[in-house]
N, C-alpha and C positions, 0 to 999 in steps of 0.2 A: 588699936581699938577702932572698930569702923561703926558707923552709925547710918542709919537710912536717912537719906535726904530727898524730899520730893519737891520738885518746882514745876507748877503748872505753865504750860504753853498756851498762850491765848491765840485764837484762830487769826485774829488781825495782826498779831505779831509775826506770823509766818512770813518768810521772805518769799515774795512772788517771782523773783529772780532767780529761783533755785537751778542748780545744774539739772541736766538731763538725767545723770545718774541718780540724783537725789529725788527728782519727780518719779523715776520708775520705781525705786524703794518705797516711797510713800503709797505709790498705787497698789503695791503687792500688800502692804500693810492694811491699806483701806479695804482691799478685797476680802482680806482675812476676817476684818471685823463685819463686813456685810454677810460673809458665808455663816459666821457664827451667831448672827443677829446679836451682836454685842450691844450692852447698853451704853457703851462708850463710843458708839459709831457716829454719834451727832448727826450731822446732815449729809453724811456720806451716801453716795449713789453709785450705780454702776457706771453712769455716764460720766461722773467725776474720776472714777478709776480709769477709765479708757482715755479720758483728756489727759491725765497724767502720764499714764503709761505711753502714750503716743508722743509725748514731749521728750521720753527717754529712749527713743528708738535709734537715736544717731550712732550707737556702737552695739551692733547685734550681729556679729559674724557667724554664729551659728543657728540664728533664728529662733531662739528661746523667747526672746521679748515678743517677737511677733506670734509665737505660739501661745504665750499668756495672753495676749489680747484677743485671740480666737477663742481661747477659753473663757473669758470674760464676757465675750459677746454670746457664747453659747448659754451661759448661766442667766444673762439678762433676758435672753428670749424665754428661758424656761420660766422666769419669774412672771411673765406677762399673762 
């Protein structure tokens, strides 16, 4: 039998020394929240998305992460 379990994660509890991979994953999730104008986006911003994504550029053999950053920059410019 399974049951739903929800555990909130507070912003101050997030590890600031996260790996580059985790930073990039967080940037993609945050970008999705911004695009949807989600009620759960908190204080997310395109600047924060770019900051996290750039921390995750260490392993990008095909250039997909750099392309993601260019996409975020383009959307950021459209929002101005």
